[in-house]
Kinemage of the C-alpha trace (Angstrom):
@kinemage 1
@onewidth
@group {chain A} dominant
@subgroup {mainchain}
@vectorlist {calphas} color= white
{ca met a 1} P 99.496 107.610 93.698
{ca asn a 2} L 99.015 107.919 97.467
{ca asp a 3} L 101.846 109.817 99.180
{ca leu a 4} L 101.959 107.401 102.136
{ca arg a 5} L 104.939 105.038 101.847
{ca val a 6} L 103.828 101.563 102.877
{ca gly a 7} L 105.724 98.422 103.801
{ca phe a 8} L 104.524 94.890 104.391
{ca val a 9} L 105.904 91.711 105.958
{ca gly a 10} L 104.155 88.348 105.860
{ca leu a 11} L 103.153 87.450 102.307
{ca gly a 12} L 101.233 84.276 103.110
{ca asp a 13} L 97.678 83.234 102.256
{ca met a 14} L 96.131 86.309 103.876
{ca gly a 15} L 99.049 88.744 103.871
{ca gly a 16} L 99.839 88.213 100.204
{ca ala a 17} L 96.310 89.229 99.256
{ca gln a 18} L 96.486 92.265 101.560
{ca ala a 19} L 99.765 93.319 99.983
{ca gln a 20} L 98.233 93.059 96.506
{ca arg a 21} L 95.342 95.313 97.557
{ca ile a 22} L 97.827 97.866 98.925
{ca ile a 23} L 99.797 97.815 95.675
{ca asp a 24} L 96.652 98.081 93.543
{ca ala a 25} L 95.542 101.107 95.612
{ca gly a 26} L 98.607 102.948 94.293
{ca phe a 27} L 100.739 103.137 97.417
{ca ser a 28} L 104.494 103.220 96.976
{ca thr a 29} L 105.085 99.780 98.520
{ca thr a 30} L 108.179 98.097 99.918
{ca leu a 31} L 108.141 94.394 100.743
{ca trp a 32} L 110.392 92.108 102.740
{ca ala a 33} L 110.303 88.313 102.942
{ca arg a 34} L 112.603 85.540 104.096
{ca arg a 35} L 111.906 83.491 100.972
{ca glu a 36} L 112.471 84.824 97.471
{ca ala a 37} L 109.495 82.811 96.220
{ca ser a 38} L 107.136 84.893 98.384
{ca leu a 39} L 108.165 88.023 96.482
{ca ala a 40} L 107.780 86.535 92.999
{ca pro a 41} L 104.074 87.440 92.490
{ca phe a 42} L 104.846 91.133 93.029
{ca gln a 43} L 107.889 91.573 90.789
{ca lys a 44} L 106.037 93.120 87.837
{ca ala a 45} L 104.356 95.897 89.810
{ca thr a 46} L 105.918 99.282 89.044
{ca asn a 47} L 105.231 100.770 92.488
{ca val a 48} L 106.915 97.927 94.422
{ca ser a 49} L 110.451 97.643 95.756
{ca val a 50} L 112.109 95.017 97.945
{ca ala a 51} L 114.033 95.821 101.123
{ca gly a 52} L 117.282 94.035 101.849
{ca ser a 53} L 116.575 93.873 105.578
{ca leu a 54} L 113.844 94.642 108.081
{ca lys a 55} L 115.665 97.779 109.197
{ca glu a 56} L 115.858 98.961 105.571
{ca leu a 57} L 112.128 98.346 105.276
{ca gly a 58} L 111.566 100.635 108.248
{ca ile a 59} L 113.766 103.344 106.733
{ca ala a 60} L 111.755 103.276 103.494
{ca cys a 61} L 108.266 103.446 105.007
{ca asp a 62} L 105.773 105.617 106.896
{ca val a 63} L 103.472 102.682 107.692
{ca val a 64} L 104.431 99.016 107.907
{ca gly a 65} L 101.969 96.127 108.148
{ca val a 66} L 103.010 92.871 109.811
{ca cys a 67} L 101.100 89.652 109.125
{ca val a 68} L 103.174 86.747 110.477
{ca phe a 69} L 102.007 83.725 112.477
{ca asp a 70} L 102.658 84.280 116.168
{ca asp a 71} L 104.077 86.457 118.970
{ca glu a 72} L 107.648 85.322 118.399
{ca gly a 73} L 107.458 86.152 114.703
{ca val a 74} L 105.993 89.604 115.344
{ca ile a 75} L 108.658 90.415 117.949
{ca gln a 76} L 111.373 89.355 115.531
{ca val a 77} L 109.990 91.528 112.716
{ca val a 78} L 109.295 94.612 114.835
{ca asp a 79} L 112.242 94.542 117.275
{ca gly a 80} L 114.615 91.825 116.080
{ca asp a 81} L 117.242 92.546 118.768
{ca gly a 82} L 117.841 95.979 117.284
{ca glu a 83} L 117.575 94.883 113.646
{ca gly a 84} L 113.791 95.013 113.204
{ca val a 85} L 111.511 97.468 111.411
{ca leu a 86} L 111.188 99.627 114.521
{ca his a 87} L 114.894 100.476 114.473
{ca gly a 88} L 114.816 101.858 110.937
{ca met a 89} L 111.655 103.981 110.998
{ca ala a 90} L 111.732 107.723 111.494
{ca pro a 91} L 109.726 109.255 114.360
{ca gly a 92} L 106.053 109.508 113.434
{ca gly a 93} L 106.014 106.137 111.711
{ca val a 94} L 103.297 103.556 112.338
{ca ile a 95} L 103.589 99.772 112.615
{ca ala a 96} L 100.299 97.867 112.272
{ca ile a 97} L 100.282 94.315 113.633
{ca his a 98} L 97.747 92.205 111.723
{ca ser a 99} L 98.748 88.912 113.364
{ca thr a 100} L 96.563 87.424 116.094
{ca ile a 101} L 98.845 87.550 119.133
{ca ser a 102} L 98.660 88.386 122.830
{ca pro a 103} L 97.605 91.889 123.894
{ca glu a 104} L 100.586 91.904 126.273
{ca thr a 105} L 103.054 91.505 123.400
{ca cys a 106} L 101.441 94.479 121.649
{ca glu a 107} L 101.678 96.531 124.839
{ca arg a 108} L 105.384 95.724 125.239
{ca leu a 109} L 106.079 96.650 121.626
{ca glu a 110} L 104.151 99.907 122.064
{ca thr a 111} L 106.470 100.783 124.948
{ca leu a 112} L 109.505 100.142 122.740
{ca gly a 113} L 107.943 102.169 119.939
{ca ser a 114} L 107.134 105.150 122.132
{ca glu a 115} L 110.814 105.436 123.056
{ca lys a 116} L 111.561 106.075 119.362
{ca gly a 117} L 108.456 108.095 118.506
{ca ile a 118} L 106.937 105.176 116.580
{ca gln a 119} L 103.266 104.329 117.050
{ca ile a 120} L 102.334 100.654 117.333
{ca leu a 121} L 98.801 99.582 116.450
{ca asp a 122} L 97.389 96.106 116.902
{ca ala a 123} L 95.134 95.697 113.884
{ca pro a 124} L 94.126 92.049 113.427
{ca val a 125} L 91.827 91.305 110.511
{ca ser a 126} L 88.947 88.930 109.821
{ca gly a 127} L 87.347 87.806 106.584
{ca ala a 128} L 89.762 85.153 105.298
{ca arg a 129} L 91.629 85.355 102.010
{ca glu a 130} L 88.397 86.050 100.130
{ca gly a 131} L 87.889 89.213 102.167
{ca ala a 132} L 91.468 90.325 101.568
{ca val a 133} L 91.161 89.780 97.809
{ca gly a 134} L 87.868 91.681 97.705
{ca gly a 135} L 88.965 94.480 100.033
{ca thr a 136} L 86.211 93.663 102.540
{ca leu a 137} L 88.220 92.651 105.615
{ca cys a 138} L 87.115 93.699 109.076
{ca val a 139} L 90.011 95.529 110.768
{ca met a 140} L 89.935 95.709 114.581
{ca val a 141} L 92.407 98.348 115.749
{ca gly a 142} L 93.911 99.078 119.138
{ca gly a 143} L 96.152 102.087 119.749
{ca ser a 144} L 96.215 105.866 119.568
{ca ala a 145} L 93.725 107.925 117.579
{ca asn a 146} L 96.609 109.738 115.843
{ca gly a 147} L 98.195 106.492 114.705
{ca phe a 148} L 94.824 105.215 113.556
{ca glu a 149} L 94.132 108.334 111.470
{ca lys a 150} L 97.554 108.184 109.824
{ca ala a 151} L 97.139 104.514 108.916
{ca leu a 152} L 93.460 104.770 107.894
{ca pro a 153} L 94.049 105.166 104.118
{ca tyr a 154} L 96.269 102.079 104.321
{ca phe a 155} L 93.568 100.104 106.183
{ca gln a 156} L 90.963 101.202 103.646
{ca ser a 157} L 92.899 99.556 100.828
{ca phe a 158} L 91.937 96.095 102.109
{ca gly a 159} L 89.197 96.686 104.704
{ca ser a 160} L 85.571 97.794 104.557
{ca thr a 161} L 84.786 97.654 108.294
{ca ile a 162} L 87.501 99.475 110.246
{ca glu a 163} L 87.031 100.232 113.930
{ca leu a 164} L 89.298 101.794 116.543
{ca met a 165} L 88.369 99.527 119.462
{ca gly a 166} L 90.355 101.334 122.169
{ca pro a 167} L 93.932 101.463 123.486
{ca ile a 168} L 96.679 99.069 122.416
{ca gly a 169} L 95.621 95.437 122.838
{ca ser a 170} L 91.933 96.168 122.231
{ca gly a 171} L 92.136 94.950 118.643
{ca gln a 172} L 93.579 91.635 119.785
{ca arg a 173} L 90.874 91.143 122.404
{ca ala a 174} L 88.188 91.831 119.790
{ca lys a 175} L 89.835 89.411 117.343
{ca leu a 176} L 90.092 86.661 119.956
{ca leu a 177} L 86.405 87.070 120.758
{ca asn a 178} L 85.624 86.889 117.028
{ca asn a 179} L 87.735 83.782 116.542
{ca ile a 180} L 86.296 81.988 119.551
{ca leu a 181} L 82.739 82.691 118.411
{ca asn a 182} L 83.712 81.357 114.984
{ca phe a 183} L 85.204 78.216 116.570
{ca cys a 184} L 82.024 77.749 118.632
{ca asn a 185} L 79.857 78.091 115.526
{ca gly a 186} L 81.973 75.382 113.913
{ca thr a 187} L 81.554 73.172 116.980
{ca leu a 188} L 77.777 73.492 116.798
{ca ala a 189} L 77.831 72.682 113.074
{ca cys a 190} L 79.822 69.494 113.746
{ca ile a 191} L 77.363 68.482 116.477
{ca ala a 192} L 74.383 69.195 114.187
{ca phe a 193} L 75.836 66.954 111.460
{ca glu a 194} L 76.330 64.134 113.987
{ca val a 195} L 72.791 64.516 115.372
{ca gly a 196} L 71.357 64.459 111.857
{ca glu a 197} L 73.168 61.211 111.113
{ca lys a 198} L 71.794 59.658 114.324
{ca met a 199} L 68.317 60.750 113.195
{ca gly a 200} L 68.833 58.602 110.117
{ca leu a 201} L 69.491 61.465 107.714
{ca asp a 202} L 72.062 61.168 104.926
{ca val a 203} L 75.150 63.114 106.035
{ca his a 204} L 75.951 64.753 102.699
{ca arg a 205} L 72.346 65.751 101.986
{ca thr a 206} L 72.033 67.155 105.504
{ca gln a 207} L 75.205 69.187 105.054
{ca asn a 208} L 73.952 70.478 101.711
{ca val a 209} L 70.589 71.542 103.154
{ca leu a 210} L 72.000 73.171 106.310
{ca ser a 211} L 74.659 75.065 104.364
{ca ala a 212} L 71.975 76.510 102.067
{ca ser a 213} L 69.534 77.501 104.804
{ca ser a 214} L 69.240 79.925 107.719
{ca ser a 215} L 71.494 77.770 109.916
{ca cys a 216} L 74.545 78.403 107.743
{ca ser a 217} L 77.534 80.404 108.993
{ca pro a 218} L 81.017 81.226 107.656
{ca ala a 219} L 82.311 78.588 110.093
{ca met a 220} L 80.062 75.944 108.534
{ca gln a 221} L 81.140 76.934 105.036
{ca ser a 222} L 84.800 76.688 106.043
{ca leu a 223} L 84.147 73.322 107.645
{ca leu a 224} L 82.443 71.885 104.563
{ca his a 225} L 84.569 73.414 101.821
{ca arg a 226} L 88.048 73.569 103.378
{ca leu a 227} L 88.561 71.594 106.589
{ca ile a 228} L 86.719 68.369 105.741
{ca pro a 229} L 88.036 67.941 102.165
{ca asp a 230} L 91.591 69.249 102.781
{ca ala a 231} L 93.537 67.473 105.529
{ca gln a 232} L 96.558 69.755 105.083
{ca phe a 233} L 94.488 72.885 105.585
{ca cys a 234} L 92.689 71.217 108.490
{ca ala a 235} L 96.019 70.553 110.213
{ca his a 236} L 97.027 74.201 109.705
{ca ala a 237} L 93.665 75.374 111.025
{ca leu a 238} L 94.042 73.147 114.097
{ca thr a 239} L 97.317 74.904 114.937
{ca met a 240} L 95.559 78.273 114.795
{ca ile a 241} L 92.550 77.024 116.764
{ca arg a 242} L 94.811 75.741 119.550
{ca lys a 243} L 96.854 78.953 119.614
{ca asp a 244} L 93.905 81.332 119.700
{ca thr a 245} L 91.859 79.248 122.142
{ca lys a 246} L 94.767 79.177 124.577
{ca gln a 247} L 95.155 82.936 124.194
{ca phe a 248} L 91.421 83.484 124.756
{ca his a 249} L 91.518 81.462 127.979
{ca arg a 250} L 94.447 83.595 129.190
{ca val a 251} L 92.678 86.874 128.414
{ca cys a 252} L 89.505 85.713 130.192
{ca glu a 253} L 91.528 84.697 133.235
{ca lys a 254} L 93.354 88.033 133.299
{ca his a 255} L 90.032 89.913 133.247
{ca gly a 256} L 88.488 87.720 135.926
{ca ile a 257} L 85.982 86.134 133.544
{ca pro a 258} L 85.010 82.632 134.731
{ca arg a 259} L 85.072 79.768 132.252
{ca gly a 260} L 81.781 79.531 130.423
{ca thr a 261} L 80.067 78.260 127.296
{ca leu a 262} L 82.481 79.946 124.871
{ca asn a 263} L 85.495 78.363 126.600
{ca glu a 264} L 83.923 74.903 126.667
{ca leu a 265} L 82.752 74.968 123.046
{ca ala a 266} L 86.153 76.243 121.873
{ca asp a 267} L 87.903 73.380 123.697
{ca leu a 268} L 85.457 70.924 122.164
{ca arg a 269} L 86.230 72.356 118.709
{ca ile a 270} L 89.872 71.366 119.215
{ca thr a 271} L 88.837 67.783 120.020
{ca leu a 272} L 86.443 67.570 117.072
{ca thr a 273} L 89.064 68.917 114.662
{ca glu a 274} L 91.631 66.429 115.989
{ca asn a 275} L 89.105 63.632 115.400
{ca met a 276} L 88.489 64.928 111.891
{ca leu a 277} L 92.194 64.655 111.111
{ca glu a 278} L 92.389 61.107 112.504
{ca ile a 279} L 89.509 60.019 110.271
{ca ser a 280} L 91.114 61.588 107.194
């Protein structure tokens, strides 16, 4: 049993798998969720307890992971107008933000945390649910070296590539770059399928060949096995693509980076995904 007391919020497709890895690693784990159904899969674990509030979760934990959808959700969990995790943790605690949100939000939360002696890390992850289940996620961390070292055993329970990228916000910038490159790869895959069809090739056979050859990418696999056959997942993915693309454009603008190929291909990915949904 690891002595580090761990908490987790955000038991969705990715977060639920992360939480299971944390529990299986032997950490004393405390969970919190808005919906009782989200907690059901973890009820039989002997090293798991459930907090009655976010503040209680903070009281019970040394490290808390947050994996909710957007900036507003993260702010609510961490600060919550005085009722969030931050306001229950003892000095020396660490909050790791796994959501993909703006670097500025992470910086503001770090300022709030420093006033209470709590270290905030932005630690977005990549590798999809499969990576979380297998413990092979890539964890991109921004924040202090001390906070990183304290949280490292926690990160190692679900990640195999774990990098401290720099000060707070650096993890988010790395994750946005990762996501945009992934979106661009998906854009190119869509274009390749269309070009193949215009060449007179059978669409399904072309997709099968390209996905089994050197041209394949995780983005292509996701496109073929999740987005195209599952309209509901495609609609959810479109929401994330829009959110992260908008955030990427903002970060580029802030750093004085002119619009380029990545920006244009990411915007085109939004259009292509919208078209995919209309066809379905």
